[in-house]
C-alpha positions in Angstrom: 29.6 5.8 -14.0 27.4 6.1 -10.8 28.2 4.0 -7.8 26.0 1.0 -7.1 25.3 0.9 -3.4 24.8 -2.5 -1.7 22.0 -1.8 0.8 22.0 -4.4 3.6 18.5 -4.4 5.2 18.9 -6.1 8.5 15.7 -6.8 10.6 14.8 -8.9 13.6 11.4 -9.4 11.9 10.1 -9.7 8.4 11.8 -6.5 7.2 8.7 -5.1 5.7 8.9 -1.8 7.8 12.5 -1.3 6.9 11.9 -1.9 3.2 9.1 0.7 3.1 11.2 3.3 4.9 14.2 2.7 2.6 11.9 3.1 -0.5 10.7 6.4 0.9 14.3 7.6 1.4 15.5 6.3 -2.0 12.7 8.2 -3.8 14.3 11.5 -2.7 17.5 10.9 -4.7 17.3 10.6 -8.5 20.8 9.3 -8.9 20.8 6.7 -6.1 21.4 3.3 -7.7 21.2 0.4 -5.3 20.9 -3.3 -4.9 19.1 -4.5 -1.8 20.1 -7.5 0.2 17.6 -8.6 2.8 18.5 -10.2 6.1 15.2 -11.0 8.0 14.8 -12.5 11.4 18.3 -11.5 12.5 18.3 -12.2 16.3 21.7 -13.5 17.2 25.3 -12.1 17.3 26.4 -15.0 15.0 24.0 -13.8 12.4 25.4 -10.2 12.7 28.9 -11.5 12.4 28.0 -13.3 9.2 26.4 -10.1 7.8 29.5 -8.0 8.7 31.8 -10.6 7.2 29.9 -10.6 3.9 29.7 -6.8 3.8 33.4 -6.4 4.2 33.9 -8.2 0.9 31.8 -5.8 -1.1 32.1 -2.1 -2.1 29.8 0.7 -1.2 27.9 -1.1 1.5 25.3 0.7 3.6 23.6 -1.2 6.5 20.1 -0.2 7.6 18.7 -2.1 10.5 15.7 -2.4 12.8 16.6 -4.4 15.9 14.5 -3.8 19.0 16.9 -5.7 21.4 19.2 -3.0 22.7 22.2 -5.2 23.3 22.0 -6.7 19.8 21.4 -3.3 18.2 24.5 -2.0 20.0 26.5 -5.0 18.8 25.5 -4.3 15.3 26.5 -0.6 15.6 29.9 -1.5 17.2 30.8 -4.1 14.6 29.9 -1.9 11.7 31.9 1.0 13.1 34.8 -1.2 13.7 34.9 -2.1 10.0 34.1 1.4 8.7 30.8 0.4 7.3 28.0 3.1 7.3 25.3 1.8 9.5 21.9 3.4 10.4 19.4 2.3 13.0 15.9 3.2 11.7 13.5 2.9 14.7 15.6 2.9 17.8 15.6 6.6 18.6 11.9 6.9 17.8 11.0 4.0 20.2 13.2 5.7 22.9 11.5 9.0 22.4 8.1 7.5 22.7 9.2 5.6 25.8 10.1 8.9 27.4 7.0 10.6 26.3 4.7 7.8 27.4 6.7 7.2 30.6 6.8 3.5 30.1 9.3 0.9 28.8 9.0 -0.5 25.3 8.4 -4.3 25.2 11.4 -4.7 22.8 9.7 -7.8 21.3 10.6 -8.5 17.7 7.6 -8.8 15.3 5.5 -6.9 17.8 3.5 -5.4 14.9 2.6 -8.9 13.7 0.9 -10.1 16.9 -2.3 -12.1 16.3 -4.6 -9.7 18.1 -8.0 -8.3 17.3 -6.6 -5.8 14.8 -4.9 -8.6 12.9 -8.0 -10.7 12.6 -10.0 -7.6 11.6 -7.6 -7.1 8.7 -7.9 -10.8 7.7 -11.7 -10.5 7.8 -11.5 -7.3 5.7 -9.4 -9.0 3.0 -11.8 -11.9 2.8 -14.8 -9.5 2.5 -13.0 -7.4 -0.1 -12.0 -10.4 -2.3 -15.6 -11.8 -2.3 -17.0 -8.3 -3.1 -14.6 -7.5 -6.0 -16.0 -6.3 -9.3 -19.6 -6.5 -8.2 -19.6 -10.2 -7.4 -21.8 -9.7 -4.3 -24.0 -6.7 -3.9 -26.6 -8.0 -1.5 -24.8 -6.8 1.7 -23.2 -3.5 0.6 -24.3 -2.0 3.9 -21.6 -4.1 5.6 -18.9 -2.3 3.6 -16.8 0.5 5.1 -16.6 2.0 1.6 -17.8 1.1 -1.9 -15.7 2.1 -4.9 -17.4 2.8 -8.2 -15.9 3.5 -11.6 -15.6 2.5 -15.2 -13.1 -0.3 -16.2 -9.4 0.1 -15.2 -9.8 3.0 -12.8 -7.8 1.1 -10.1 -10.8 -0.1 -8.2 -9.5 -3.6 -7.4 -5.9 -2.8 -6.4 -7.1 0.2 -4.3 -9.7 -2.1 -2.6 -7.1 -4.7 -1.7 -4.7 -2.1 -0.3 -7.5 -0.7 1.9 -8.4 -4.2 3.0 -4.9 -4.7 4.2 -5.4 -1.6 6.3 -8.5 -3.2 7.8 -11.3 -1.6 5.7 -14.1 -3.8 4.2 -14.3 -2.6 0.6 -16.7 -3.5 -2.2 -16.1 -2.3 -5.7 -18.7 -2.1 -8.5 -17.9 -1.4 -12.2 -19.9 1.0 -14.3 -20.7 -0.9 -17.6 -21.7 1.1 -20.7 -25.5 0.8 -21.5 -26.2 -1.0 -18.3 -27.8 0.4 -15.2 -26.0 0.4 -11.9 -27.5 -2.0 -9.3 -30.4 -0.7 -7.3 -28.7 -2.1 -4.2 -25.9 0.5 -4.6 -28.4 3.3 -4.6 -30.2 1.9 -1.6 -27.1 1.5 0.4 -25.8 5.0 -0.3 -27.6 6.4 2.8 -25.6 4.2 5.1 -22.4 3.4 3.3 -19.7 5.7 1.9 -19.6 5.4 -1.8 -16.7 7.0 -3.7 -16.4 7.4 -7.5 -13.0 6.9 -9.3 -12.2 8.7 -12.6 -9.1 8.9 -14.7 -7.7 10.9 -17.7 -9.1 9.4 -20.9 -5.7 9.2 -22.7 -4.1 7.5 -19.7 -7.1 5.1 -19.4 -6.9 4.2 -23.1 -3.2 3.3 -22.7 -3.9 1.2 -19.6 -6.7 -0.7 -21.3 -4.7 -1.3 -24.4 -1.8 -2.7 -22.4 -4.2 -4.9 -20.4 -5.8 -6.3 -23.5 -2.4 -7.1 -25.0 -0.8 -8.6 -22.0 -3.8 -10.6 -20.8 -5.0 -11.5 -24.3 -8.5 -10.4 -23.3 -11.4 -10.6 -25.7 -12.8 -7.1 -25.5 -15.1 -5.1 -27.8 -13.2 -3.0 -30.4 -14.3 0.3 -28.8 -12.9 -0.7 -25.3 -9.7 1.2 -25.9 -11.2 4.0 -28.1 -10.5 7.4 -26.5 -13.8 8.9 -27.6 -15.8 6.1 -26.2 -13.8 6.3 -23.0 -14.6 10.0 -22.7 -18.3 9.2 -23.1 -18.0 6.6 -20.3 -16.2 9.0 -18.0 -18.7 11.8 -18.6 -21.5 9.4 -17.8 -19.8 8.2 -14.6 -19.2 11.8 -13.5 -22.8 12.7 -14.0 -23.8 9.6 -11.9 -21.5 10.6 -9.1 -22.8 14.2 -9.1 -26.4 13.0 -9.2 -26.0 11.1 -6.0 -23.5 13.5 -4.4 -20.7 10.8 -4.2 -17.2 12.1 -3.5 -15.0 11.7 -6.6 -11.2 11.0 -6.8 -9.2 11.4 -10.0 -6.6 8.6 -9.9 -4.7 9.7 -13.1 -1.5 10.8 -11.3 -2.0 8.9 -8.1 -0.4 5.7 -6.9 -2.7 3.1 -5.3 -1.3 4.3 -1.9 -2.2 7.9 -2.6 -5.7 7.0 -3.7 -6.2 4.9 -0.6 -4.9 7.8 1.6 -7.5 10.1 0.0 -10.2 7.6 0.6 -9.2 7.2 4.3 -9.3 11.0 4.7 -12.8 11.1 3.3 -13.9 8.3 5.7 -12.3 10.1 8.6 -14.2 13.3 7.8 -17.5 11.4 7.4 -17.0 9.5 10.7 -16.1 12.6 12.6 -19.5 14.2 11.8 
């Protein structure tokens, strides 16, 4: 039976960064079974003492931490070593290396990435814009979008839009509906705004649609999940994308994050011209 590791994620902030880094590490090991225990906003020695005390009572504990205060980070390292608990600092060496390279001291302020600055409010504005422009709700101001995503039903338009919005991009998404023309506003805005088409494998799309209908108890036409009908929809959408020379991304084997990364790459190329 494989070991179950207890992963103590200790952060002086929300722990979001640490969680993402651990998921990236975990993905590299197929037989790595773990249970994650989060300890956010850890900013005192008493909190660390409590964490160490709890970890001593369990088996197969690994501590991962991001603590920007040098003294507190050293205390965590010392206490873990004292009790023979594997302990890994995630950002410390990187911050130190950048400090040397930039020839300036790091602020060492917890939650520094969550400061309410212009970038933060830009992301909030992007999220609000994207939500109000989801599924073609508003099409009168598409020129204000950083990117418009177009595709037939269930090609990951909405989740990809929301992910990009959290990165600060204003996104509108418009569905392609069978036997219905796309909005003229979309064609008119294509000269100023980046429009990207999303496609997917028909078999995969049929499965996704079927699961959606069953789980959400949606009232859909009978051919909504029909593979042959979906193939027709896809071919029609591809012709549309080709007609207007819109970049196309196949999302079949891509996560939302990977699709978003491809979109950002396209935007960077267009903005560099």
